matplotlib code that plots the C-alpha trace (Angstrom):
import matplotlib.pyplot as plt

x = [143.5, 144.4, 147.4, 146.8, 143.2, 144.3, 147.0, 144.6, 142.1, 144.9, 146.1, 142.7, 141.7, 145.1, 144.5, 141.3, 142.0, 141.6, 141.0, 137.3, 134.6, 134.6, 137.9, 139.4, 136.1, 137.3, 137.4, 138.1, 135.1, 133.1, 129.9, 128.4, 127.3, 123.7, 124.3, 126.4, 123.5, 120.7, 123.1, 123.6, 127.4, 128.0, 127.0, 129.6, 128.7, 129.7, 131.7, 133.1, 133.7, 136.2, 136.1, 136.7, 133.9, 133.1, 136.8, 138.5, 142.1, 141.7, 139.1, 138.4, 135.7, 136.9, 133.9, 133.5, 130.2, 129.7, 126.9, 125.5, 123.5, 121.1, 120.1, 116.4, 115.7, 111.7, 108.8, 106.9, 103.3, 102.8, 104.7, 108.0, 111.2, 113.1, 116.8, 119.8, 123.5, 122.4, 124.9, 123.4, 119.8, 117.6, 117.6, 118.9, 121.7, 122.6, 122.6, 124.6, 127.3, 127.1, 127.7, 130.7, 132.5, 132.0, 133.8, 136.4, 137.1, 137.8, 139.9, 142.1, 142.5, 143.7, 145.9, 149.6, 150.8, 149.0, 151.7, 148.9, 147.2, 150.2, 150.7, 147.2, 147.8, 150.9, 148.8, 145.9, 144.7, 141.4, 138.8, 135.7, 133.7, 129.9, 127.8, 124.4, 122.5, 121.7, 119.0, 118.0, 115.7, 115.3, 116.8, 115.4, 116.1, 118.5, 118.0, 120.5, 121.5, 124.2, 125.8, 128.0, 131.0, 132.4, 135.5, 136.5, 140.3, 142.4, 144.9, 148.5, 149.0, 149.4, 153.2, 155.3, 157.5, 160.8, 162.8, 163.2, 160.0, 160.6, 158.5, 155.0, 155.3, 158.6, 157.0, 153.9, 155.8, 158.4, 155.3, 153.7, 156.9, 157.6, 154.0, 153.4, 150.6, 151.3, 148.8, 150.5, 153.7, 152.0, 150.8, 154.1, 156.0, 153.1, 153.7, 157.5, 157.6, 155.4, 157.0, 160.5, 160.5, 164.1, 163.1, 163.7, 160.5, 160.4, 159.0, 155.1, 155.0, 156.2, 153.4, 150.7, 151.7, 152.1, 148.5, 147.0, 146.4, 145.7, 147.6, 144.3, 143.7, 146.9, 146.9, 143.6, 145.2, 148.1, 150.4, 151.3, 151.7, 149.2, 151.8, 155.6, 156.5, 153.5, 153.5, 153.2, 153.1, 156.9, 157.8, 155.1, 156.5, 159.9, 159.1, 157.5, 160.4, 162.6, 160.7, 160.4, 164.3, 164.5, 162.4]
y = [50.6, 51.7, 49.9, 51.3, 50.0, 46.6, 46.6, 47.5, 44.8, 42.0, 43.2, 43.3, 39.8, 38.3, 40.3, 38.4, 35.1, 32.2, 34.8, 34.5, 32.0, 32.1, 30.6, 30.4, 31.3, 35.1, 36.2, 39.2, 39.8, 42.7, 40.4, 41.0, 38.3, 38.5, 38.4, 35.2, 33.7, 34.6, 33.4, 30.2, 30.5, 30.4, 27.6, 28.0, 29.3, 31.6, 33.4, 37.1, 39.0, 42.1, 44.8, 48.6, 50.9, 54.6, 55.4, 58.7, 59.9, 60.9, 58.2, 54.7, 52.6, 49.3, 47.0, 43.5, 41.8, 38.5, 36.1, 33.2, 30.5, 27.9, 25.5, 24.6, 21.2, 21.4, 22.1, 20.2, 19.7, 23.0, 25.0, 25.3, 25.3, 21.8, 22.6, 20.3, 20.8, 24.2, 25.7, 28.0, 26.6, 29.7, 33.5, 34.5, 32.3, 33.5, 37.1, 36.4, 34.6, 37.7, 40.0, 37.8, 37.6, 41.5, 41.7, 39.2, 41.3, 44.4, 42.5, 41.1, 44.6, 46.1, 43.2, 44.6, 41.0, 40.6, 41.5, 42.0, 44.3, 46.3, 46.5, 47.6, 50.3, 51.4, 51.8, 54.1, 55.9, 54.9, 57.8, 56.3, 53.0, 52.0, 48.9, 48.6, 45.3, 44.1, 41.5, 38.3, 36.6, 33.6, 33.4, 30.3, 27.4, 29.3, 31.2, 33.7, 36.8, 39.1, 42.5, 44.9, 46.5, 49.7, 51.4, 54.9, 55.0, 57.9, 55.8, 56.5, 58.7, 56.1, 55.0, 55.8, 53.5, 54.8, 51.8, 49.4, 49.7, 51.4, 51.9, 50.4, 49.1, 47.2, 45.7, 44.6, 43.0, 41.4, 39.8, 38.8, 37.3, 35.1, 33.6, 30.0, 30.9, 31.1, 33.5, 36.0, 35.2, 36.3, 39.5, 40.2, 39.8, 42.1, 44.9, 44.7, 44.8, 47.8, 49.8, 48.7, 48.2, 47.0, 43.9, 40.9, 39.0, 35.3, 34.0, 34.0, 36.8, 39.3, 38.4, 38.4, 41.7, 43.1, 42.2, 42.8, 39.1, 37.9, 34.8, 32.8, 34.1, 33.4, 29.8, 29.4, 30.9, 28.6, 31.3, 30.4, 26.9, 24.9, 22.9, 22.5, 21.2, 21.9, 23.3, 26.9, 29.2, 29.6, 25.9, 25.3, 28.2, 27.1, 23.6, 24.7, 26.9, 23.7, 21.7, 24.6, 24.4, 20.9, 21.0]
z = [72.7, 76.1, 77.7, 81.2, 81.2, 80.0, 82.8, 85.3, 84.2, 84.2, 87.6, 89.1, 87.9, 89.3, 92.8, 93.2, 91.5, 94.1, 96.9, 97.0, 97.2, 93.3, 93.5, 89.9, 88.2, 87.4, 83.7, 81.8, 79.7, 77.7, 78.3, 81.7, 84.2, 83.3, 79.7, 80.0, 82.3, 79.5, 76.6, 78.4, 78.3, 82.1, 84.3, 87.0, 90.3, 91.7, 89.1, 88.7, 85.6, 85.5, 83.0, 82.7, 81.5, 81.1, 80.9, 80.0, 80.3, 83.8, 85.1, 84.8, 86.1, 87.3, 87.5, 89.5, 88.4, 90.8, 90.0, 92.0, 90.0, 90.6, 87.7, 87.4, 86.2, 86.2, 88.4, 90.9, 91.1, 92.8, 90.2, 92.4, 90.6, 91.2, 91.3, 91.2, 93.0, 94.4, 96.7, 98.1, 97.8, 98.8, 97.7, 101.0, 101.0, 97.4, 98.7, 101.7, 99.1, 97.2, 100.1, 101.2, 97.7, 97.7, 101.0, 99.9, 96.7, 98.7, 101.2, 98.6, 96.9, 100.2, 101.3, 101.4, 101.0, 97.8, 95.1, 92.4, 94.5, 95.0, 91.3, 90.7, 93.5, 91.4, 88.1, 89.5, 92.5, 93.8, 93.8, 95.1, 94.8, 95.0, 94.0, 93.0, 92.9, 89.4, 90.2, 91.5, 89.0, 86.6, 83.0, 81.1, 83.6, 85.9, 89.2, 90.0, 92.0, 90.7, 91.7, 90.3, 92.4, 90.6, 91.9, 90.2, 89.6, 88.4, 86.0, 85.2, 82.0, 79.1, 78.5, 75.6, 73.8, 75.2, 75.7, 78.9, 81.0, 84.4, 87.6, 87.6, 84.0, 84.8, 88.0, 85.9, 83.0, 85.4, 87.4, 84.1, 82.7, 86.1, 86.1, 85.8, 83.3, 79.6, 79.2, 81.7, 80.1, 76.6, 78.0, 79.4, 76.0, 74.5, 77.0, 76.9, 73.0, 72.7, 75.4, 74.1, 70.2, 70.5, 72.4, 70.5, 69.1, 68.4, 65.0, 65.2, 67.9, 65.2, 62.8, 65.5, 66.7, 63.2, 62.4, 65.8, 66.6, 69.9, 71.3, 70.8, 67.2, 66.2, 67.5, 65.6, 62.3, 62.7, 63.3, 66.8, 68.3, 70.2, 71.9, 71.7, 68.4, 66.7, 63.4, 62.8, 59.8, 60.3, 59.9, 57.2, 55.0, 55.8, 54.6, 51.6, 50.4, 51.2, 48.7, 46.1, 46.2, 45.7, 42.6]

ax = plt.figure().add_subplot(projection="3d")
ax.plot(x, y, z, "-o")
ax.set_aspect("equal")
plt.show()
């Protein structure tokens, strides 16, 4: 696992979240946009997938894949696809929207008033960027256009668990902990615990970290609470211990 790559992905996602025509449809995934379209797991239009690729200690490829979809419900008498709720409706409009989103991504990352863009810049140095068109085609019943924007970055060296985080790592963790998002709060607690082993860990977080569980996996296994007051492995074990004592 690379902490700096994980931090770069998180900062990049937050830097463009609700700042493009894709709005909140931004995800961190190892599954590219075309794979998601062909698998039928993505029906939002447009959407952006952010991931890191082809990484070394000295260089990271930060990738933004953007797709615009148009669902096909059937075909008319001439064999042309019949589409529903398409915005945009033509291939030309889809390409124009892809171009617009690419520009919006660049502007969001260059905005000095964007705190997450500033955090991303503090975690890496930009070396180069380019893009290549993925393709405009049909997958099953979906027309789509997709493009990949790749930025070459030189990341910070990997941090060491040396106590209270400082510099770029402190800024990242403070921003994560101050967020209204529970997921980002969990990311913040995760980074703080790794960088500062003396930081307190509450109940289920210690079990999750010990066994390498994500927050989602911990919830699925009943280690972490689904909601306030829900049973966790701590409360269940505690209750069982109490019952054993009564016997």
